C-alpha positions in Angstrom: 15.2 22.9 -28.1 13.1 19.8 -28.4 13.6 17.6 -31.4 10.0 16.6 -31.9 7.9 19.7 -32.0 4.6 17.9 -32.8 5.3 14.7 -30.9 2.1 13.0 -29.8 1.4 13.1 -26.0 -0.2 10.3 -24.0 -0.9 9.9 -20.3 -1.7 6.4 -19.0 -2.4 5.7 -15.3 -1.5 2.1 -14.5 -2.4 2.5 -10.8 -3.6 5.1 -8.3 -7.0 5.9 -9.9 -10.0 4.8 -7.9 -7.7 3.5 -5.1 -5.4 4.8 -2.4 -1.8 3.7 -3.1 -0.3 1.8 -6.0 0.7 5.0 -7.8 2.2 4.5 -11.3 1.6 7.0 -14.1 3.1 6.8 -17.6 3.7 9.9 -19.7 4.5 9.3 -23.3 6.0 12.1 -25.5 6.7 10.9 -29.0 8.9 7.8 -28.6 9.9 8.5 -25.0 8.2 7.0 -22.0 8.6 8.6 -18.5 7.3 6.6 -15.5 6.1 8.6 -12.5 6.3 6.7 -9.2 6.1 3.0 -8.7 4.0 2.3 -5.6 2.2 -0.5 -3.8 -1.1 -0.9 -2.0 -1.9 -2.9 1.1 -4.3 -5.8 0.4 -8.1 -5.5 0.9 -9.9 -7.9 3.3 -10.9 -10.3 0.6 -7.3 -10.8 -0.6 -6.6 -13.6 1.9 -3.0 -14.2 2.7 -1.7 -11.5 0.3 1.1 -9.4 1.6 1.1 -6.4 -0.9 -0.5 -5.4 -4.2 1.4 -3.7 -7.1 0.2 -2.4 -10.4 0.2 -4.6 -13.5 3.2 -3.2 -15.4 3.1 -5.5 -18.5 2.7 -2.4 -20.7 6.1 -1.2 -19.5 7.6 -4.6 -20.3 6.1 -4.4 -23.8 7.7 -1.0 -24.3 10.9 -1.3 -22.2 13.2 0.1 -24.9 11.3 3.4 -24.9 11.5 4.0 -21.1 13.8 6.9 -20.2 13.5 6.4 -16.5 11.4 6.0 -13.4 11.0 9.3 -11.5 10.0 9.1 -7.8 8.3 11.9 -5.8 8.9 10.6 -2.2 9.9 7.6 -0.1 6.6 6.2 1.1 5.4 2.7 0.1 2.7 4.2 -2.2 5.4 5.7 -4.3 8.3 3.3 -4.2 6.9 0.0 -3.0 6.6 -1.6 -6.4 10.0 -0.5 -7.6 12.0 -3.6 -6.7 9.5 -5.9 -8.5 9.6 -3.7 -11.6 13.4 -3.5 -11.5 13.5 -7.4 -11.5 12.2 -7.2 -15.1 13.4 -3.8 -16.3 16.8 -2.3 -16.5 16.1 1.5 -16.4 17.5 4.4 -14.5 15.7 5.7 -11.4 15.7 9.4 -10.5 14.8 10.7 -7.0 16.0 12.9 -4.1 18.6 11.8 -1.6 16.3 10.3 1.1 14.0 8.7 -1.4 17.0 6.9 -3.1 18.2 5.7 0.3 14.8 4.2 1.1 14.4 2.8 -2.4 17.8 1.1 -2.1 16.6 -0.5 1.1 13.5 -1.8 -0.6 15.6 -3.3 -3.4 17.9 -5.0 -0.8 14.8 -6.7 0.8 14.1 -8.6 -2.4 17.8 -9.5 -2.8 17.9 -8.1 -6.3 21.4 -8.8 -7.6 21.8 -6.6 -10.6 23.1 -3.1 -10.4 20.5 -0.4 -10.4 21.3 3.0 -11.8 20.1 5.5 -9.2 20.5 9.2 -10.0 20.1 11.8 -7.3 18.2 14.9 -8.1 17.0 17.9 -6.1 14.6 20.8 -6.6 17.1 22.6 -8.7 17.8 19.7 -11.1 16.9 19.9 -14.8 17.1 16.7 -16.8 17.2 17.0 -20.6 15.7 14.4 -22.9 15.0 14.6 -26.7 11.3 15.1 -26.3 11.1 16.9 -22.9 12.9 18.5 -20.0 12.1 17.3 -16.4 12.3 19.6 -13.4 11.3 19.2 -9.8 9.7 21.4 -7.1 9.6 21.0 -3.3 6.4 19.9 -1.7 5.3 19.4 1.9 4.4 15.9 3.0 4.9 13.7 6.1 8.3 12.6 4.8 11.1 15.0 3.9 12.6 15.4 0.4 9.2 15.2 -1.3 9.0 16.7 -4.7 6.5 17.3 -7.5 7.5 16.6 -11.1 7.2 19.0 -14.1 7.6 17.6 -17.6 8.2 20.5 -20.0 7.0 19.7 -23.5 6.6 21.8 -26.7 2.8 21.9 -25.9 3.2 23.1 -22.3 4.1 21.6 -18.9 2.7 18.3 -17.6 2.7 18.5 -13.8 2.5 15.6 -11.3 2.2 16.8 -7.7 2.8 13.5 -5.9 1.5 13.5 -2.3 1.3 17.1 -0.9 -0.2 19.6 1.4 0.5 23.2 2.3 1.8 24.1 5.8 3.2 27.6 6.2 4.8 26.8 9.5 7.1 23.9 8.5 10.7 24.5 7.7 13.8 22.9 6.2 13.3 19.7 4.3 9.5 20.0 4.6 8.9 23.4 3.1 7.0 23.8 -0.2 8.4 26.0 -2.9 5.3 27.9 -3.7 7.2 30.5 -5.8 8.4 27.8 -8.1 5.0 26.3 -8.4 3.6 29.7 -9.4 6.4 30.1 -11.9 5.6 26.8 -13.5 1.9 27.9 -13.7 2.8 31.2 -15.4 4.8 29.3 -18.0 1.6 27.4 -18.9 0.5 24.0 -17.6 -1.1 21.8 -20.2 -2.1 19.0 -17.8 -2.1 18.7 -14.0 -2.2 15.3 -12.2 -3.0 16.1 -8.6 -3.4 14.1 -5.3 -7.1 13.7 -4.3 -6.8 11.6 -1.1 -8.4 14.3 1.2 -10.5 16.0 -1.4 -13.7 15.4 0.6 -12.5 17.3 3.7 -13.1 21.1 3.8 -10.6 23.7 4.9 -6.8 23.5 5.1 -4.9 20.6 6.6 -4.1 21.2 10.2 -0.6 22.6 10.8 2.0 20.2 12.1 2.9 22.6 14.9 -0.5 21.9 16.4 0.2 18.2 16.4 3.7 18.7 17.9 2.2 20.7 20.8 -0.5 18.1 21.4 2.0 15.3 21.5 4.2 17.2 24.0 1.1 17.8 26.2 0.3 14.1 26.1 3.9 13.3 27.1 3.6 15.7 30.1 0.2 14.2 31.1 1.2 10.6 31.0 2.1 9.1 34.4 3.5 5.8 33.2 5.0 4.5 29.9 4.1 6.1 26.6 3.6 3.8 23.6 3.3 5.6 20.3 2.0 3.8 17.2 3.0 5.4 13.9 3.9 4.5 10.3 7.7 4.0 10.1 8.2 6.3 7.2 6.1 9.2 8.7 9.4 11.0 9.6 7.8 14.3 10.7 5.8 12.3 13.3 8.9 10.5 14.5 10.8 13.8 14.8 7.9 15.2 16.9 8.0 12.2 19.2 11.8 12.5 19.7 11.4 16.2 20.4 8.6 15.6 23.0 10.6 12.9 24.7 13.7 15.2 25.0 11.5 18.1 26.4 9.8 15.8 29.0 12.9 13.8 30.0 12.0 10.5 28.5 14.1 7.9 26.7 12.9 6.4 23.4 13.0 2.7 22.4 12.1 1.5 18.9 10.1 -1.7 18.4 10.2 -2.9 14.7 13.1 -3.7 12.4 11.8 -1.5 9.5 11.4 1.5 11.9 15.0 1.1 13.1 16.3 0.8 9.5 14.5 4.0 8.4 15.6 5.8 11.6 19.2 5.0 11.0 19.0 6.0 7.3 17.2 9.3 8.1 19.6 10.1 11.0 22.7 9.4 8.9 21.5 11.7 6.1 20.5 14.5 8.4 16.7 14.2 8.0 16.2 13.3 11.7 17.9 15.0 14.7 18.3 13.9 18.3 19.2 16.6 20.8 21.2 14.1 23.0 23.2 11.0 22.1 21.5 8.9 24.8 18.0 9.8 23.8 17.5 6.5 22.0 18.0 3.3 24.0 17.8 -0.4 23.0 14.5 -2.0 23.7 16.3 -4.6 25.8 17.3 -1.9 28.3 13.8 -0.6 29.1 13.8 -2.5 32.4 16.6 -0.2 33.6 14.3 2.8 33.6 11.2 3.9 35.5 7.9 3.8 33.6 7.6 7.6 33.6 11.0 7.8 31.9 10.1 5.7 28.8 8.5 6.3 25.4 8.2 3.4 23.1 7.7 3.9 19.4 6.3 1.0 17.4 5.3 0.1 13.9 4.2 -3.3 12.4 5.4 -5.2 9.4 4.9 -3.0 6.3 4.6 -0.1 8.8 1.0 -1.1 9.8 1.0 -0.7 13.6 -2.4 -2.0 14.7 -1.6 -5.7 14.6 1.5 -5.1 16.8 -0.7 -3.2 19.3 -3.1 -6.1 19.5 -0.3 -8.5 20.3 0.8 -6.1 23.0 -2.7 -5.9 24.4 -3.0 -9.7 24.4 0.4 -10.0 26.1 1.7 -12.0 23.1 4.5 -9.6 22.0 8.1 -10.8 22.4 9.4 -7.5 23.8 6.6 -5.2 25.0 3.2 -5.9 26.5 0.5 -3.4 27.6 0.3 -2.9 31.4 -2.0 -0.9 33.6 -1.0 2.8 33.5 0.4 2.8 30.0 -0.6 5.7 27.7 -1.0 4.7 24.0 -0.9 7.4 21.3 -2.3 6.4 17.9 -0.3 8.8 15.8 -1.6 7.3 12.6 -4.7 6.8 10.6 -5.7 3.3 9.3 -5.4 2.3 5.7 -8.7 2.2 3.8 -10.7 -0.8 5.1 -8.9 -1.1 8.4 -11.1 1.3 10.4 -13.0 -1.5 12.1 -9.6 -3.2 12.9 -8.4 0.0 14.5 -11.6 0.3 16.6 -11.2 -3.3 17.8 -7.5 -2.5 18.7 -8.5 0.5 20.8 -11.1 -1.6 22.7 -8.4 -4.3 23.4 -6.0 -1.6 24.6 -8.5 -0.3 27.1 -9.3 -3.8 28.3 -5.5 -4.3 28.9 -5.5 -1.2 31.2 -4.1 1.5 28.9 -5.2 5.1 28.3 -5.7 5.6 24.6 -5.2 8.9 22.7 -6.6 8.6 19.2 -8.4 10.9 16.7 -10.2 12.8 19.4 -7.0 14.6 20.1 -4.8 16.2 17.4 -1.9 13.8 17.8 -2.0 13.0 14.1 -2.9 14.9 10.9 -2.9 13.7 7.3 0.0 14.2 5.0 -2.4 15.1 2.2 -4.0 18.4 1.3 -7.7 19.1 2.2 -10.0 21.2 -0.1 -8.3 24.6 0.4 -4.9 23.1 -0.2 -6.1 21.5 -3.4 -7.7 24.7 -4.6 -4.5 26.6 -3.9 -2.5 24.1 -6.1 -5.1 24.4 -8.9 -4.8 28.2 -8.7 -1.0 28.1 -8.7 -0.8 25.8 -11.7 -3.8 27.2 -13.7 -3.9 24.0 -15.8 -5.6 23.9 -19.2 -6.6 20.2 -18.4 -6.9 18.5 -15.1 -6.9 14.8 -14.0 -7.5 14.1 -10.3 -5.5 11.1 -9.2 -4.5 9.2 -6.0 -7.9 8.4 -4.3 -11.0 6.4 -4.4 -13.6 7.5 -6.9 -15.6 9.6 -4.5 -12.4 11.6 -3.7 -11.6 12.0 -7.5 -15.2 13.3 -8.0 -14.9 15.7 -5.1 -11.6 17.0 -6.5 -13.2 17.5 -9.9 -15.9 19.6 -8.3 -13.3 21.8 -6.6 -11.7 22.4 -10.1 -15.1 23.5 -11.5 -15.6 25.8 -8.5 -12.4 27.7 -9.3 -13.3 28.1 -12.9 -11.8 25.2 -14.8 -14.4 24.2 -17.4 -16.1 20.8 -17.0 -14.9 19.6 -20.4 -11.3 20.2 -19.2 -11.6 17.9 -16.1 -11.3 14.2 -16.7 -11.9 11.4 -14.2 -9.9 8.6 -15.7 -9.4 5.0 -14.8 -6.4 2.6 -14.6 -5.3 1.5 -18.0 -7.1 4.3 -19.9 -5.0 6.1 -22.5 -5.5 9.9 -22.5 -4.2 11.3 -25.8 -3.6 15.0 -26.6 -4.9 15.7 -30.2 -6.1 18.8 -31.9 -5.8 20.9 -28.8 -7.6 18.6 -26.3 -7.1 15.4 -24.3 -9.5 12.5 -24.9 -9.7 8.8 -24.2 -8.2 6.9 -27.1 -8.1 3.3 -25.9 -6.9 1.1 -23.1 -3.8 -0.9 -22.1 -3.4 -3.8 -19.7 -3.8 -2.8 -16.1 -4.9 -4.4 -12.8 -3.2 -6.0 -9.8 -0.2 -8.1 -9.3 -0.5 -9.9 -6.0 2.6 -10.5 -3.9 2.5 -13.5 -1.5 5.8 -14.2 0.3 8.4 -14.3 -2.4 5.8 -15.2 -5.1 5.2 -12.4 -7.6 2.0 -12.7 -9.6 1.6 -16.5 -8.9 -1.5 -15.9 -6.9 -4.4 -14.9 -9.1 -8.2 -14.8 -8.9 -8.6 -18.6 -8.9 -6.3 -19.0 -6.0 -8.0 -16.2 -4.1 -11.4 -17.9 -4.8 -10.1 -21.1 -3.4 -8.8 -19.3 -0.3 -12.2 -17.7 0.2 -14.0 -21.0 -0.1 -11.6 -22.6 2.4 -12.1 -19.7 4.8 -15.9 -20.0 4.5 -16.7 -23.8 4.6 -13.4 -25.6 5.0 -12.1 -28.6 3.2 -12.9 -32.3 3.0 -10.2 -34.6 1.7 -11.3 -38.1 0.4 -8.6 -40.7 0.1 -9.4 -44.0 -1.8 -6.9 -46.7 -2.7 -7.9 -48.8 -5.8 -6.7 -52.2 -6.9 -6.7 -51.5 -10.6 -6.1 -55.1 -11.6 -9.2 -56.4 -9.8 -11.2 -53.2 -10.2 -12.1 -52.9 -6.5 -11.3 -50.7 -3.5 -8.2 -51.9 -1.7 -8.4 -49.4 1.2 -10.6 -46.5 2.3 -12.5 -44.4 1.7 -10.9 -42.3 4.4 -12.4 -38.8 5.0 -10.4 -36.0 6.5 -12.1 -32.8 7.6 -10.5 -29.4 8.2 -12.6 -26.4 9.0 -15.8 -28.1 8.0 -17.1 -30.2 10.9 -15.5 -31.6 14.1 -15.2 -35.3 13.2 -15.7 -36.7 16.7 -19.1 -35.0 16.9 -20.1 -35.8 13.4 -19.3 -39.5 13.1 -22.6 -40.4 11.4 -22.1 -37.7 8.8 -18.5 -38.9 8.1 -19.6 -42.5 8.0 -22.5 -41.8 5.6 -20.2 -39.7 3.4 -17.7 -42.6 3.3 -20.5 -45.0 2.3 -21.6 -42.6 -0.5 -18.0 -42.4 -1.8 -17.6 -46.2 -1.8 -20.9 -46.5 -3.8 -19.8 -43.9 -6.3 -16.3 -45.6 -6.8 -17.9 -49.1 -7.1 -20.3 -47.8 -9.8 -17.4 -46.4 -11.8 -15.1 -49.4 -11.5 -17.9 -51.8 -12.5 -17.8 -50.2 -16.0 -15.7 -51.7 -18.8 -13.5 -48.6 -18.9 -13.1 -45.8 -16.4 -10.6 -43.0 -15.7 -9.4 -41.2 -12.5 -10.7 -37.8 -13.6 -14.4 -39.0 -14.0 -14.3 -40.8 -10.7 -13.0 -37.7 -8.9 -15.6 -35.5 -10.5 -18.4 -38.0 -9.6 -17.2 -38.0 -6.0 -17.2 -34.2 -5.9 -20.7 -33.9 -7.4 -22.4 -36.6 -5.3 -20.7 -35.7 -2.0 -21.2 -31.9 -2.5 -25.0 -32.4 -3.0 -25.2 -34.8 0.0 -23.2 -32.5 2.4 -25.3 -29.5 1.4 -28.5 -31.3 2.1 -27.2 -32.3 5.5 -25.4 -29.1 6.6 -26.2 -26.3 4.2 -22.5 -25.8 3.7 -20.3 -26.4 0.7 -16.8 -27.4 1.7 -14.0 -27.7 -0.9 -13.9 -31.4 -1.7 -10.5 -32.8 -2.7 -10.6 -36.5 -3.8 -7.2 -38.3 -3.8 -7.1 -41.7 -5.6 -4.1 -44.0 -5.2 -3.4 -47.1 -7.2 -1.9 -50.5 -6.0 
């Protein structure tokens, strides 16, 4: 029996609302905090030089003594990618299924986190007891095995978080959904449902994986030369289909990409991937020993994004594999949001290099998320009293909300929230009751959060109009210029073809410096600002460009 019968309930999304990825949801019951997933998002185009984006988790730091654990639904980056960075600052237990823990451990190793992390393995039959709530799990179908949904049982009813899911009646084993358990949870009474909205705009059911397996096998039969397959490293259902197709058609498989090899070894060791013969996988260094029609090459890029690697192959700039005439390329993946144009450019480059490309026109890939009929089925199984669509851009959340209305959930019971908004259950209903800190933490190399909006603004300026560095050496004693001004241009103008502009700029800087040093008192800051102001106006008049101007004043 729960200790706090009338404990207040709050749900706070810190990521995943109005965006694809970066899932992190906080459920508070009384004093206890339960964290659901800890994902990352890949950077948008304007985030120049940024590697990954994670949610702002300062709210968790402020309330670290109340956190009972982090509960993970599956092993994709959008569910576990932020975990290592959160665990740098927090010492809390992590609960997940066997494969998800193995992949999470690998992510923690990558950042060389030295402290011991308490990982606790759970499965679909596990029940975790806490003072304020019990936590149970149910199997879901996704593109990675060992995926689960999470059910938090409270005195007021169940709070259900689906994670990423779809329904596919033909999958078996580690991929099969436990529909019976979902229905049972719904019969018990669901107070609030948090459900994946990624494909909420697409009608019908998600295509069966068996159709994809058949299409991939047909493509393997049709290919006359080498087959190069691009996929996300952690899309294990697709990796298994490629291994199966290679075995059926008598091809050997070589992996290109360190992360892909790591995931393959982990999944094979734990029994989530199977190879029919021991010699099916060959080292990439051995591909020259086989005929082209005996080879299938599986590739992913850094962070699992394969398009950049394919471009390198098409330009013959890859260290191991380059596209040659007669190759068949299977794009068994869909681009992350914002990368559609990048994918189109990649396909064009592959054709120019002489490859035959199979992409979305053939069913060699399907989404791992539920389409409209899948989402309606989940809503009908759970029969929630209140519903919050999550995991998706705003239009997807809106489409999911409409589906909920269509199956009879009242409009006042459906809430499209936002990151940082506190949804509190009071007097028999959920309503917004304030906000907490939320947003993005930008990861650049090993820097966590040291790149902010000002640094991004500077990077944008540098990418647009370049930089002009002005170096002046002053004789402070005699108040005159000892050397310079020397002007260095990068990304602004080609100096050899703009000698007059550079010469005039140097004369202007000299004039500005002399005016400042002729005064009774002067300081470096005011001289630098004057140089920026005058030179910026002059250069804009001459070129209609505004480079970043960086004055450097040295003293002798």
